[in-house]
Residue frames as qw, qx, qy, qz and C-alpha x, y, z in Angstrom:
[[0.793, 0.371, 0.419, -0.241, 92.61, 130.99, 127.66],
 [0.470, -0.190, 0.638, 0.579, 94.37, 129.48, 124.64],
 [0.353, 0.490, -0.238, -0.761, 93.86, 130.83, 121.16],
 [0.854, 0.307, 0.355, -0.224, 91.82, 128.74, 118.70],
 [0.265, -0.389, 0.728, 0.498, 93.83, 126.80, 116.12],
 [0.740, 0.533, 0.206, -0.355, 92.69, 126.34, 112.52],
 [0.373, -0.283, 0.728, 0.501, 94.11, 124.42, 109.56],
 [0.499, 0.374, -0.332, -0.707, 93.16, 124.40, 105.91],
 [0.926, 0.145, 0.239, -0.255, 91.42, 121.41, 104.37],
 [0.721, 0.619, -0.308, 0.046, 94.23, 121.10, 101.81],
 [0.053, -0.713, 0.647, -0.264, 96.92, 120.83, 104.51],
 [0.503, -0.250, 0.792, -0.238, 95.81, 117.32, 105.48],
 [0.841, 0.384, -0.034, -0.381, 94.48, 115.92, 102.20],
 [0.423, -0.405, 0.792, 0.169, 96.04, 112.58, 101.28],
 [0.786, 0.409, -0.273, -0.375, 96.25, 110.50, 98.11],
 [0.538, -0.359, 0.763, 0.017, 97.20, 106.82, 98.28],
 [0.714, 0.444, -0.378, -0.388, 97.91, 104.70, 95.20],
 [0.492, -0.340, 0.800, -0.053, 98.38, 100.95, 95.29],
 [0.457, 0.262, -0.713, -0.463, 98.65, 98.32, 92.61],
 [0.836, -0.135, 0.271, -0.457, 96.16, 95.48, 93.10],
 [0.125, 0.473, -0.867, -0.098, 98.28, 92.30, 93.17],
 [0.625, -0.057, -0.716, -0.305, 97.19, 88.63, 92.87],
 [0.312, -0.109, -0.814, 0.479, 97.45, 88.02, 96.63],
 [0.245, 0.103, 0.296, -0.918, 94.58, 90.55, 97.08],
 [0.472, -0.050, -0.606, -0.638, 92.14, 88.40, 95.08],
 [0.633, -0.106, 0.518, -0.565, 89.06, 86.78, 96.60],
 [0.539, 0.056, 0.839, 0.050, 87.57, 83.42, 95.52],
 [0.561, 0.713, 0.397, -0.136, 85.82, 85.14, 92.61],
 [0.677, 0.257, 0.244, 0.645, 89.07, 86.53, 91.20],
 [0.040, 0.870, 0.112, 0.478, 88.28, 90.16, 92.08],
 [0.222, 0.363, -0.534, 0.731, 90.09, 92.23, 94.72],
 [0.405, -0.455, -0.756, 0.240, 88.76, 91.32, 98.16],
 [0.179, -0.840, -0.241, -0.452, 86.60, 94.06, 99.69],
 [0.697, -0.671, -0.110, 0.225, 88.48, 93.70, 102.97],
 [0.636, 0.012, 0.123, 0.762, 91.69, 94.81, 101.26],
 [0.100, 0.603, 0.267, 0.745, 89.96, 97.96, 100.04],
 [0.508, -0.803, -0.246, -0.192, 88.44, 98.60, 103.48],
 [0.755, -0.420, -0.054, 0.502, 91.86, 98.23, 105.09],
 [0.442, 0.230, 0.183, 0.847, 93.34, 100.77, 102.66],
 [0.171, -0.743, -0.314, -0.566, 90.42, 103.12, 103.36],
 [0.653, -0.726, -0.192, 0.097, 91.02, 102.87, 107.12],
 [0.699, -0.162, 0.046, 0.695, 94.73, 103.51, 106.59],
 [0.250, 0.405, 0.222, 0.851, 94.16, 106.67, 104.56],
 [0.382, -0.793, -0.326, -0.344, 91.43, 107.88, 106.95],
 [0.713, -0.581, -0.129, 0.371, 93.90, 107.57, 109.83],
 [0.571, 0.046, 0.140, 0.808, 96.67, 109.34, 107.89],
 [0.021, 0.615, 0.311, 0.724, 94.37, 112.22, 106.94],
 [0.526, -0.782, -0.272, -0.193, 92.87, 112.61, 110.44],
 [0.747, -0.447, -0.078, 0.486, 96.22, 112.30, 112.26],
 [0.450, 0.257, 0.171, 0.838, 97.72, 114.87, 109.90],
 [0.173, -0.716, -0.258, -0.625, 94.91, 117.31, 110.71],
 [0.669, -0.716, -0.173, -0.099, 94.89, 116.59, 114.46],
 [0.242, 0.710, -0.563, 0.346, 98.71, 116.47, 114.67],
 [0.322, -0.374, 0.768, -0.407, 98.37, 113.35, 116.80],
 [0.057, 0.032, 0.998, 0.009, 96.91, 109.92, 117.41],
 [0.583, 0.076, -0.042, -0.808, 93.41, 109.17, 116.09],
 [0.288, 0.057, 0.954, -0.061, 91.06, 106.20, 116.09],
 [0.286, -0.193, -0.645, -0.682, 88.21, 105.14, 113.84],
 [0.345, 0.057, 0.584, -0.732, 84.89, 105.71, 115.64],
 [0.649, 0.418, 0.572, -0.277, 82.52, 104.75, 112.83],
 [0.126, -0.134, 0.677, 0.713, 82.23, 104.19, 109.11],
 [0.608, 0.363, 0.120, -0.696, 79.21, 105.16, 107.07],
 [0.887, 0.257, 0.373, -0.096, 77.99, 102.61, 104.58],
 [0.134, -0.507, 0.677, 0.517, 80.48, 101.29, 102.07],
 [0.787, 0.454, 0.338, -0.244, 78.73, 100.41, 98.82],
 [0.411, -0.290, 0.653, 0.565, 80.97, 98.82, 96.22],
 [0.520, 0.632, 0.058, -0.571, 79.79, 100.33, 92.93],
 [0.727, 0.566, -0.367, -0.129, 82.25, 98.51, 90.64],
 [0.941, -0.257, 0.068, 0.208, 84.52, 95.52, 91.16],
 [0.031, -0.859, 0.487, 0.155, 88.26, 96.05, 91.34],
 [0.946, 0.289, -0.141, 0.036, 90.38, 93.74, 89.18],
 [0.743, -0.426, 0.269, 0.440, 93.80, 92.36, 89.97],
 [0.574, 0.207, 0.348, 0.711, 96.32, 94.44, 88.00],
 [0.042, 0.858, 0.294, 0.418, 94.40, 97.70, 88.35],
 [0.305, 0.170, -0.363, 0.864, 95.79, 100.76, 90.10],
 [0.325, -0.750, -0.576, 0.006, 93.63, 101.81, 93.06],
 [0.210, 0.326, -0.172, 0.906, 93.69, 105.47, 94.04],
 [0.358, -0.686, -0.609, 0.176, 92.17, 106.68, 97.31],
 [0.112, 0.515, -0.033, 0.849, 91.54, 110.35, 98.00],
 [0.452, -0.576, -0.617, 0.287, 90.95, 111.50, 101.61],
 [0.074, 0.465, -0.032, 0.882, 89.95, 114.88, 102.97],
 [0.094, -0.356, -0.688, 0.625, 88.72, 116.18, 106.31],
 [0.053, -0.554, -0.569, -0.605, 85.21, 117.43, 105.52],
 [0.459, -0.738, -0.153, -0.471, 83.94, 118.38, 108.97],
 [0.407, 0.128, -0.690, 0.585, 85.35, 118.77, 112.48],
 [0.540, -0.744, -0.338, -0.203, 83.66, 118.84, 115.86],
 [0.410, -0.854, 0.298, -0.118, 85.47, 119.22, 119.17],
 [0.440, -0.507, 0.731, 0.121, 87.51, 116.01, 119.02],
 [0.689, 0.250, 0.673, 0.092, 85.99, 114.22, 116.05],
 [0.132, 0.501, -0.440, -0.733, 86.47, 114.61, 112.33],
 [0.820, 0.402, 0.376, -0.159, 84.64, 113.32, 109.30],
 [0.182, -0.470, 0.659, 0.558, 87.08, 112.10, 106.66],
 [0.769, 0.502, 0.109, -0.381, 85.59, 111.68, 103.19],
 [0.393, -0.353, 0.767, 0.364, 87.20, 108.99, 101.07],
 [0.737, 0.539, -0.057, -0.404, 86.77, 108.47, 97.34],
 [0.582, -0.276, 0.724, 0.248, 88.14, 105.30, 95.75],
 [0.627, 0.651, -0.176, -0.391, 88.88, 105.01, 92.03],
 [0.751, -0.159, 0.578, 0.275, 90.32, 102.04, 90.12],
 [0.378, 0.761, -0.301, -0.434, 92.20, 102.37, 86.85],
 [0.869, 0.145, 0.398, 0.256, 92.98, 99.83, 84.19],
 [0.064, -0.790, 0.269, 0.547, 95.90, 101.85, 82.84],
 [0.372, -0.065, 0.782, 0.495, 96.46, 99.45, 79.93],
 [0.175, 0.558, 0.737, 0.339, 92.98, 100.15, 78.53],
 [0.042, 0.200, -0.017, 0.979, 92.62, 103.66, 79.97],
 [0.479, -0.557, -0.552, -0.394, 89.44, 102.76, 81.89],
 [0.045, 0.190, -0.559, 0.806, 88.80, 104.61, 85.17],
 [0.496, -0.497, -0.647, -0.296, 85.99, 103.48, 87.51],
 [0.309, -0.488, 0.383, -0.721, 84.63, 105.07, 90.70],
 [0.465, -0.070, -0.881, 0.052, 84.45, 102.10, 93.08],
 [0.437, -0.672, -0.593, 0.071, 83.09, 103.73, 96.23],
 [0.021, 0.568, -0.220, 0.792, 82.84, 106.76, 98.49],
 [0.631, -0.513, -0.571, 0.113, 82.57, 106.56, 102.25],
 [0.124, -0.781, 0.198, -0.579, 82.78, 108.73, 105.33],
 [0.681, -0.140, -0.598, 0.399, 84.89, 107.75, 108.34],
 [0.363, -0.876, 0.023, -0.318, 84.40, 109.40, 111.72],
 [0.688, 0.171, -0.454, 0.539, 87.77, 109.68, 113.41],
 [0.476, -0.869, -0.098, -0.094, 88.43, 110.83, 116.98],
 [0.370, 0.623, -0.480, 0.494, 91.67, 112.44, 118.17],
 [0.803, -0.542, -0.244, 0.048, 92.99, 110.96, 121.42],
 [0.187, -0.859, 0.453, -0.148, 95.55, 112.25, 123.87],
 [0.679, 0.359, -0.638, 0.058, 98.47, 109.84, 123.59],
 [0.088, 0.266, -0.784, 0.553, 98.95, 109.56, 127.36],
 [0.428, 0.040, 0.571, -0.700, 95.39, 109.54, 128.72],
 [0.050, 0.178, 0.907, 0.379, 93.71, 107.99, 125.63],
 [0.170, 0.666, 0.564, -0.457, 90.85, 110.49, 126.18],
 [0.427, 0.726, 0.398, 0.363, 89.40, 112.57, 123.33],
 [0.368, -0.473, -0.004, 0.801, 91.34, 115.75, 122.71],
 [0.327, 0.810, 0.153, -0.462, 90.53, 118.93, 120.77],
 [0.642, 0.237, 0.477, 0.551, 91.26, 119.13, 117.05],
 [0.098, -0.254, 0.158, 0.949, 91.99, 122.24, 115.00],
 [0.504, 0.625, 0.364, -0.472, 89.08, 123.95, 113.29],
 [0.609, 0.294, 0.557, 0.482, 88.86, 124.01, 109.50],
 [0.068, 0.538, -0.158, -0.825, 89.62, 126.97, 107.28],
 [0.586, 0.504, 0.633, 0.046, 87.09, 126.71, 104.43],
 [0.222, -0.436, 0.330, 0.807, 88.57, 128.27, 101.30],
 [0.206, 0.058, -0.589, -0.780, 85.99, 127.61, 98.58],
 [0.681, -0.065, -0.028, -0.729, 82.35, 126.71, 97.96],
 [0.776, 0.069, -0.617, -0.112, 83.12, 122.97, 97.68],
 [0.347, 0.097, -0.733, 0.577, 84.77, 122.93, 101.12],
 [0.360, -0.083, 0.315, -0.874, 81.82, 124.84, 102.59],
 [0.779, 0.006, -0.317, -0.541, 79.37, 122.35, 101.01],
 [0.673, 0.082, -0.719, 0.151, 81.35, 119.36, 102.36],
 [0.077, 0.122, -0.638, 0.757, 81.48, 120.89, 105.85],
 [0.551, -0.041, 0.136, -0.823, 77.72, 121.54, 105.89],
 [0.818, 0.053, -0.461, -0.339, 76.99, 118.04, 104.55],
 [0.482, 0.141, -0.767, 0.399, 79.33, 116.52, 107.18],
 [0.200, -0.096, 0.504, -0.835, 77.47, 118.39, 109.90],
 [0.726, 0.022, -0.111, -0.678, 74.18, 117.10, 108.49],
 [0.736, 0.115, -0.665, -0.050, 75.47, 113.50, 108.32],
 [0.197, 0.138, -0.742, 0.625, 76.55, 113.76, 112.00],
 [0.459, -0.026, 0.291, -0.839, 73.07, 114.97, 112.95],
 [0.800, 0.098, -0.341, -0.484, 71.44, 112.15, 110.93],
 [0.547, 0.167, -0.792, 0.216, 73.72, 109.50, 112.51],
 [0.055, -0.076, 0.663, -0.743, 72.76, 110.66, 116.00],
 [0.632, 0.053, 0.073, -0.770, 69.05, 110.71, 115.11],
 [0.764, 0.151, -0.572, -0.257, 69.32, 107.20, 113.63],
 [0.344, 0.147, -0.818, 0.437, 71.10, 105.88, 116.73],
 [0.302, -0.014, 0.497, -0.813, 68.36, 107.34, 118.93],
 [0.729, 0.118, -0.210, -0.641, 65.64, 105.89, 116.70],
 [0.666, 0.137, -0.733, -0.003, 67.18, 102.39, 116.91],
 [0.122, 0.087, -0.755, 0.639, 67.54, 102.70, 120.70],
 [0.499, 0.033, 0.244, -0.831, 63.88, 103.77, 120.98],
 [0.771, 0.127, -0.441, -0.441, 62.75, 100.84, 118.80],
 [0.492, 0.146, -0.818, 0.259, 64.79, 98.38, 120.85],
 [0.110, -0.059, 0.615, -0.779, 63.27, 99.75, 124.06],
 [0.592, 0.100, 0.118, -0.791, 59.70, 99.47, 122.77],
 [0.618, 0.161, -0.689, -0.342, 59.81, 95.95, 121.29],
 [0.693, -0.285, 0.530, -0.397, 58.27, 93.01, 123.09],
 [0.333, -0.159, 0.911, 0.182, 58.67, 89.30, 122.35],
 [0.516, 0.551, 0.636, -0.160, 55.19, 89.22, 120.75],
 [0.339, 0.875, -0.078, -0.338, 56.13, 92.14, 118.47],
 [0.118, -0.599, 0.731, 0.306, 59.50, 90.58, 117.64],
 [0.441, 0.098, 0.888, 0.086, 57.84, 87.31, 116.68],
 [0.483, 0.737, 0.404, -0.244, 55.26, 89.19, 114.58],
 [0.135, 0.826, -0.368, -0.405, 58.15, 90.90, 112.75],
 [0.316, -0.304, 0.860, 0.262, 59.33, 87.45, 111.62],
 [0.649, 0.488, 0.531, -0.244, 56.15, 86.87, 109.60],
 [0.664, 0.744, 0.061, -0.041, 57.12, 86.31, 105.96],
 [0.053, -0.818, 0.566, 0.089, 60.86, 86.27, 106.70],
 [0.782, 0.333, -0.527, -0.030, 63.22, 83.53, 105.54],
 [0.015, -0.401, 0.784, -0.474, 63.59, 81.94, 108.96],
 [0.713, -0.290, -0.591, -0.239, 62.14, 79.14, 111.03],
 [0.409, -0.615, 0.424, -0.524, 61.53, 79.18, 114.78],
 [0.716, 0.038, -0.694, 0.069, 62.85, 76.14, 116.64],
 [0.255, -0.489, 0.471, -0.688, 61.82, 77.01, 120.18]]
């Protein structure tokens, strides 16, 4: 039987900085949310692949709530850390901060949690990831919260599946009462 492998949280932490250029702007003149999401996915992959020492894919993303707009010309900094690991999956926490370095204004734009899965490069099947060495109270708190978020995600998925199973057309139509829609059957 092989010996268990563990890595520290710090060994796979990643920081990504990128200047927000005019080509990133949306029709409102702010940085397009899709640009930020793409950067978040990139850093989540880098962090997870560094921990797993191999290929990883994005399995899910918790909600992404944009707290503050990002302006063209600001410096965006993304911080990523593996918070929790299962057998083949990892939760990567990402914090995004924008900085207007001319005025010295720093804004927290969003925090999100990506679930990444390590895959064997030949079979493309999930493969085991190293465990985490938790070195301080903050890392312990993040691990416990990651475990709780995983449990809540599974419970939510089951709840939605149960609701879908129990709905009937009459119930679905009753749910439309007071909604901003019109039936054209």
